[in-house]
KOLLUMVEX-345500 format. One line per field, with one value per residue (C-alpha): residue number from 1; residue in one letter; x, y, z. Coordinates in nm, 3 decimals. Layout:
N
lopa	(NUM:...)
sedo	(a:...)
xx	(X:...)
yy	(Y:...)
zz	(Z:...)
end
This chain:
408
lopa	(1:2:3:4:5:6:7:8:9:10:11:12:13:14:15:16:17:18:19:20:21:22:23:24:25:26:27:28:29:30:31:32:33:34:35:36:37:38:39:40:41:42:43:44:45:46:47:48:49:50:51:52:53:54:55:56:57:58:59:60:61:62:63:64:65:66:67:68:69:70:71:72:73:74:75:76:77:78:79:80:81:82:83:84:85:86:87:88:89:90:91:92:93:94:95:96:97:98:99:100:101:102:103:104:105:106:107:108:109:110:111:112:113:114:115:116:117:118:119:120:121:122:123:124:125:126:127:128:129:130:131:132:133:134:135:136:137:138:139:140:141:142:143:144:145:146:147:148:149:150:151:152:153:154:155:156:157:158:159:160:161:162:163:164:165:166:167:168:169:170:171:172:173:174:175:176:177:178:179:180:181:182:183:184:185:186:187:188:189:190:191:192:193:194:195:196:197:198:199:200:201:202:203:204:205:206:207:208:209:210:211:212:213:214:215:216:217:218:219:220:221:222:223:224:225:226:227:228:229:230:231:232:233:234:235:236:237:238:239:240:241:242:243:244:245:246:247:248:249:250:251:252:253:254:255:256:257:258:259:260:261:262:263:264:265:266:267:268:269:270:271:272:273:274:275:276:277:278:279:280:281:282:283:284:285:286:287:288:289:290:291:292:293:294:295:296:297:298:299:300:301:302:303:304:305:306:307:308:309:310:311:312:313:314:315:316:317:318:319:320:321:322:323:324:325:326:327:328:329:330:331:332:333:334:335:336:337:338:339:340:341:342:343:344:345:346:347:348:349:350:351:352:353:354:355:356:357:358:359:360:361:362:363:364:365:366:367:368:369:370:371:372:373:374:375:376:377:378:379:380:381:382:383:384:385:386:387:388:389:390:391:392:393:394:395:396:397:398:399:400:401:402:403:404:405:406:407:408)
sedo	(m:n:l:s:f:t:r:k:a:v:a:f:a:a:l:t:t:f:a:v:g:l:a:i:a:q:t:p:t:q:p:a:t:p:s:a:r:t:a:q:a:p:a:s:d:a:l:p:v:p:p:p:p:k:i:v:g:t:a:w:v:l:m:d:a:a:s:g:n:i:l:a:g:e:n:y:d:q:q:v:e:p:a:s:i:t:k:v:m:t:s:y:v:i:a:a:e:m:a:g:g:k:v:k:d:t:d:q:v:m:m:s:e:n:a:w:r:a:g:g:a:g:t:d:g:s:y:s:g:f:e:v:n:k:t:a:p:l:l:e:m:e:k:g:m:v:v:q:s:g:n:d:a:a:i:a:l:a:e:h:v:a:g:s:t:d:a:f:a:a:l:m:n:q:y:a:a:r:i:g:m:k:q:s:h:f:v:n:p:h:g:l:s:a:e:g:h:v:s:t:a:r:d:l:a:l:l:g:r:a:l:i:h:d:y:p:v:a:y:s:y:n:k:i:k:e:f:t:v:g:p:i:t:q:p:n:r:n:l:l:l:w:r:d:p:s:v:d:g:i:k:t:g:h:h:s:g:a:g:y:c:l:m:a:s:g:k:r:g:d:q:r:l:i:s:v:v:m:g:s:t:s:e:a:q:r:a:t:d:s:q:a:l:l:n:w:g:f:r:f:f:e:t:h:k:l:y:d:a:g:k:q:v:a:k:q:k:v:w:k:g:a:s:d:e:v:q:l:g:v:a:e:p:m:l:v:t:v:p:r:g:k:y:a:q:l:k:p:s:m:d:v:p:k:t:l:v:a:p:i:a:k:g:q:k:i:g:t:v:k:v:m:l:d:g:k:v:v:a:q:r:p:l:v:a:i:n:a:v:e:q:g:g:f:f:k:r:l:w:d:e:f:w:m:w:w:g:e)
xx	(-2.390:-2.525:-2.669:-2.669:-2.303:-2.216:-2.391:-2.215:-1.879:-1.932:-2.035:-1.734:-1.502:-1.657:-1.626:-1.265:-1.187:-1.360:-1.167:-0.836:-0.925:-1.030:-0.705:-0.513:-0.731:-0.667:-0.289:-0.166:-0.014:0.359:0.595:0.684:0.967:1.292:1.405:1.700:1.903:1.817:1.879:2.224:2.314:2.682:2.823:2.868:2.489:2.488:2.724:2.603:2.526:2.839:2.821:2.679:2.914:3.039:2.823:2.925:2.640:2.456:2.184:2.096:1.873:1.807:1.446:1.273:0.977:0.766:0.753:0.888:1.155:1.489:1.779:2.051:2.095:2.246:2.078:1.767:1.535:1.740:1.554:1.725:1.633:1.484:1.571:1.411:1.318:1.025:0.884:0.811:0.562:0.425:0.381:0.203:-0.044:-0.118:-0.174:-0.400:-0.604:-0.629:-0.749:-1.013:-1.139:-1.036:-0.790:-0.715:-0.394:-0.545:-0.607:-0.443:-0.201:-0.097:0.269:0.189:0.420:0.468:0.577:0.805:0.970:1.010:1.123:1.207:1.528:1.605:1.663:1.957:1.749:1.643:1.360:1.148:1.119:0.742:0.652:0.517:0.146:0.084:-0.070:0.042:-0.132:-0.094:0.080:0.345:0.394:0.434:0.698:0.880:0.882:0.976:1.236:1.383:1.320:1.155:1.081:0.863:0.655:0.616:0.481:0.246:0.111:0.059:-0.132:-0.350:-0.430:-0.481:-0.497:-0.173:0.153:0.049:-0.274:-0.087:0.166:-0.124:-0.231:0.125:0.130:-0.208:-0.099:0.239:0.062:-0.152:0.161:0.320:0.587:0.607:0.910:0.830:0.684:0.650:0.608:0.656:0.616:0.970:1.214:1.408:1.542:1.277:1.232:1.044:1.073:1.218:1.202:1.409:1.569:1.320:1.020:1.140:1.185:0.829:0.715:0.889:0.735:0.389:0.419:0.536:0.252:-0.036:0.026:0.251:0.166:0.283:0.592:0.677:0.757:1.067:1.246:1.218:1.577:1.517:1.234:1.193:1.006:1.011:1.369:1.522:1.595:1.717:1.835:1.715:1.979:1.954:2.273:2.171:1.912:2.203:2.416:2.175:1.884:1.705:1.681:1.361:1.364:1.327:1.455:1.763:1.798:2.055:2.102:2.361:2.172:2.086:2.395:2.357:2.070:1.931:1.632:1.676:1.481:1.546:1.364:1.526:1.278:1.018:1.256:1.241:1.468:1.463:1.774:1.793:2.121:2.108:2.379:2.637:2.931:2.873:2.646:2.890:2.926:2.552:2.516:2.812:2.690:2.330:2.446:2.661:2.368:2.136:2.397:2.464:2.093:2.025:2.328:2.267:1.886:1.623:1.248:0.997:0.626:0.456:0.090:-0.092:-0.378:-0.719:-0.585:-0.677:-0.426:-0.650:-1.013:-1.222:-1.549:-1.846:-2.153:-2.511:-2.410:-2.540:-2.189:-2.001:-1.665:-1.500:-1.181:-0.919:-0.649:-0.467:-0.594:-0.251:0.042:0.244:0.616:0.893:1.255:1.510:1.886:1.989:1.987:1.719:1.411:1.364:1.364:1.051:0.770:0.417:0.139:-0.218:-0.420:-0.796:-1.106:-1.211:-1.571:-1.702:-2.073:-2.238:-2.299:-1.945:-1.880:-1.626:-1.310:-1.400:-1.095:-1.093:-0.747:-0.376:-0.112:0.243:0.577:0.856:1.231:1.461:1.178:1.097:0.804:0.940:0.604:0.237:-0.085:-0.455:-0.642:-0.965:-1.261:-1.215:-1.579:-1.894:-2.095:-2.464:-2.676:-2.822:-3.191:-3.389:-3.330:-2.958:-2.913:-3.113:-2.909:-2.576:-2.696:-2.762:-2.415:-2.246:-2.427:-2.354:-1.986:-1.953)
yy	(10.870:11.196:11.090:11.448:11.487:11.154:11.248:11.582:11.420:11.176:11.460:11.662:11.372:11.337:11.706:11.700:11.416:11.610:11.928:11.744:11.594:11.937:12.093:11.829:11.889:12.263:12.236:12.408:12.190:12.174:12.298:12.024:11.802:11.930:11.728:11.493:11.749:12.016:11.779:11.697:12.060:12.152:12.215:12.583:12.626:12.524:12.809:13.155:13.398:13.608:13.988:14.167:14.349:14.694:14.959:15.313:15.543:15.724:15.458:15.123:14.821:14.477:14.359:14.030:14.111:13.815:13.915:14.271:14.153:14.335:14.101:14.364:14.739:15.051:15.381:15.260:15.470:15.786:16.050:16.130:16.304:16.042:16.225:16.064:15.748:15.975:15.885:15.533:15.697:15.894:15.570:15.412:15.700:15.693:15.316:15.343:15.625:15.427:15.119:15.342:15.447:15.811:15.817:15.588:15.497:15.640:15.984:16.267:16.439:16.797:16.893:17.229:17.525:17.492:17.129:17.216:17.511:17.336:16.999:17.025:17.050:17.399:17.266:17.077:16.768:16.474:16.531:16.327:16.562:16.577:16.897:17.187:17.265:16.934:16.614:16.252:15.936:15.892:15.557:15.715:16.003:15.760:15.559:15.885:15.945:15.590:15.501:15.843:15.977:16.281:16.553:16.727:16.411:16.372:16.726:16.687:16.360:16.515:16.806:16.569:16.337:16.594:16.939:17.064:16.931:17.039:16.842:16.545:16.560:16.535:16.216:16.087:16.131:15.963:15.658:15.654:15.636:15.348:15.159:15.211:15.464:15.620:15.845:15.987:16.316:16.425:16.776:16.715:16.431:16.431:16.438:16.757:16.895:17.070:17.148:16.872:16.625:16.321:15.945:15.656:15.348:15.124:15.329:15.325:14.947:14.917:15.138:14.918:14.609:14.767:14.863:14.511:14.349:14.590:14.706:14.461:14.613:14.957:14.796:14.623:14.958:14.978:14.703:14.887:14.959:15.261:15.486:15.724:16.053:16.225:16.215:16.150:15.800:15.777:15.470:15.358:15.468:15.144:14.970:14.642:14.586:14.511:14.321:14.084:13.915:13.858:14.235:14.397:14.737:14.970:15.331:15.550:15.895:16.169:16.531:16.719:16.692:16.323:16.181:15.878:15.648:15.320:15.108:14.769:14.446:14.101:13.769:13.425:13.139:13.219:13.456:13.833:14.082:14.461:14.670:15.044:15.234:15.605:15.871:15.678:15.848:15.767:15.595:15.305:15.270:15.255:14.983:14.782:14.796:14.712:14.411:14.294:14.322:14.124:13.855:13.824:13.794:13.535:13.331:13.317:13.321:13.104:13.141:12.858:12.847:12.703:12.730:12.778:13.022:12.864:12.530:12.393:12.471:12.363:12.310:12.412:12.316:12.540:12.563:12.615:12.564:12.360:12.209:12.115:12.254:12.518:12.482:12.749:12.868:13.176:13.416:13.455:13.214:13.220:13.241:13.266:13.364:13.219:13.169:12.871:12.550:12.673:12.552:12.237:12.448:12.647:12.614:12.703:12.787:12.901:13.154:13.104:13.179:12.904:12.918:12.978:13.025:13.017:13.188:13.220:13.384:13.253:13.463:13.577:13.629:13.368:13.392:13.405:13.154:13.235:13.080:13.106:13.062:13.084:13.230:13.509:13.547:13.532:13.526:13.555:13.574:13.597:13.267:13.290:13.062:12.867:12.761:12.935:12.781:12.874:12.874:12.536:12.466:12.543:12.209:12.207:12.551:12.446:12.128:12.311:12.580:12.309:12.154:12.493:12.567:12.219:12.257:12.589)
zz	(17.225:17.079:16.739:16.604:16.693:16.528:16.204:16.191:16.261:15.975:15.746:15.857:15.779:15.435:15.371:15.487:15.245:14.967:15.051:15.040:14.705:14.581:14.696:14.501:14.197:14.226:14.222:13.901:13.635:13.696:13.424:13.182:13.297:13.141:12.847:12.876:12.687:12.946:13.236:13.099:13.033:13.047:13.391:13.301:13.309:13.675:13.763:13.872:13.589:13.526:13.546:13.241:13.003:13.099:12.937:12.844:12.935:13.211:13.249:13.098:13.147:13.002:13.041:12.976:12.753:12.870:13.236:13.247:13.490:13.485:13.414:13.460:13.470:13.624:13.712:13.533:13.753:13.706:13.505:13.175:12.852:12.618:12.294:11.987:12.175:12.265:11.923:12.048:12.286:11.994:11.798:12.093:12.123:11.750:11.757:12.061:11.908:11.585:11.778:11.936:11.593:11.634:11.344:11.047:10.869:10.550:10.705:10.512:10.749:10.677:10.703:10.857:10.842:11.218:11.183:10.892:11.070:11.407:11.276:10.908:10.709:10.839:11.189:11.335:11.402:11.187:10.942:10.701:10.404:10.350:10.166:10.367:10.337:10.162:10.295:10.308:10.437:10.811:10.760:10.536:10.777:11.065:10.881:10.813:11.187:11.287:11.023:10.947:11.298:11.139:11.391:11.134:11.090:11.466:11.498:11.201:11.342:11.686:11.535:11.336:11.627:11.902:11.737:11.889:12.031:12.382:12.363:12.221:12.506:12.749:12.572:12.591:12.966:13.010:12.814:12.990:13.326:13.199:13.088:13.430:13.336:13.681:13.632:13.288:13.170:12.809:12.675:12.302:12.048:11.903:12.196:12.131:12.458:12.667:13.034:13.211:12.923:13.102:13.130:13.265:13.114:13.299:13.182:12.823:12.834:12.966:12.678:12.423:12.583:12.571:12.203:12.111:12.303:12.244:11.887:11.699:11.359:11.470:11.623:11.295:11.130:11.349:11.155:10.820:10.719:10.497:10.384:10.093:10.088:9.750:9.620:9.964:10.094:10.453:10.648:10.987:11.239:11.439:11.327:11.490:11.217:10.985:11.237:11.409:11.228:11.560:11.621:11.492:11.666:11.832:11.824:11.841:11.993:12.015:12.105:12.307:12.635:12.604:12.437:12.212:12.309:12.177:12.270:12.103:12.102:11.963:11.961:11.946:11.963:12.232:12.407:12.357:12.532:12.540:12.604:12.667:12.667:12.751:12.739:12.537:12.367:12.001:11.753:11.729:12.108:12.174:11.909:12.039:12.398:12.306:12.106:12.396:12.637:12.411:12.351:12.725:12.801:12.533:12.639:13.013:13.032:12.871:12.817:12.857:12.786:13.095:13.003:12.673:12.644:12.689:12.818:13.161:13.434:13.722:13.812:14.110:14.276:14.195:14.417:14.294:13.933:13.643:13.647:13.964:13.855:13.643:13.440:13.508:13.271:13.143:12.878:12.718:12.693:13.015:12.953:13.210:13.167:13.411:13.428:13.218:13.415:13.660:13.475:13.684:14.003:13.913:14.168:14.055:14.299:14.272:14.471:14.429:14.640:14.879:14.762:14.411:14.350:14.006:13.774:13.640:13.304:13.054:13.089:13.441:13.663:13.938:14.093:14.017:13.915:14.029:13.948:14.203:14.174:14.475:14.679:14.432:14.196:13.840:13.662:13.747:13.549:13.627:13.628:13.429:13.373:13.051:13.051:13.172:13.455:13.458:13.771:13.856:13.898:14.212:14.383:14.291:14.446:14.754:14.794:14.761:15.000:15.257:15.217:15.225:15.551:15.690:15.621:15.804)
end
């Protein structure tokens, strides 16, 4: 018998056993077993999700904020005029520039004559009422734009941040591309009708999701019910803030070309939904339809947290390291929204490299964890190293190099 062949066969068998064990160890933690209450859910939860409510408007969408998945919608990729929902993009740009240290909330923002004439009380649009040729803190000016939907405040803020509304629009488009708003183009910071100023219901929902996730402080201004500038107090035009305590935003819009529009968001427990209704027929209709969409989504879908941030989801063998394995997890909590009664049918899987070689930095992306339902990916997140793995010593690296070669 060939002794060399026998030794290699034995080694191969050992390596095969090790690989099988490793594959088992690398299987992502399954979602928690549904509680007895979930398992004994009413029979109605086992039925297909009924159609969403009928919506009056040219385009609309209901999005799950956790995953960005669309739960329902019509014409949501059709380009429409975004009207004053544009100001959510303006808020995003200001928050991003503030995070970058380029502006501060205490900056004194001038209400220029241009801003006053183009967006002030003498126009047909909404205005905040800040005095012309006088300054106000950026934070106050922004609340005047967000709560009162002040076109004058939007222009003044754009001039302060970028020098002109044209330069600010260029920033808007750069940030929109980063968010993934593929069908949007902005030419002004306020949303008054202009050639080439367009977006879609899907893009606007993605924008709302990005503001909520990236800049929660800036988003929080959207739930303020009224704001006072000088002697003038104006209410937030989002009627759902008074009707539904779970709703905390986001923005209304209206002009003759766009119709009545509303981007709304509410959170109940761990579940947050975003609705966008464009081209409705009245202020009351857009509010009624948005409320119906949110209620439908919260009733027939549920959100579960599958993995906590920084907790081990799986582990994997590491070669040439001071440690022989690395713990893998997610950098942010992983939530998934599914039709009610479908939780137990979720199937997680993990895609990781076959071979990992030290050094590995803490937070380094290693692979991807996916969650499937009915053959479709409903959530996925990068897998990252929870712990760092330094390079091993000379003999450890040499030994692992030998076994890596032997196993080829």
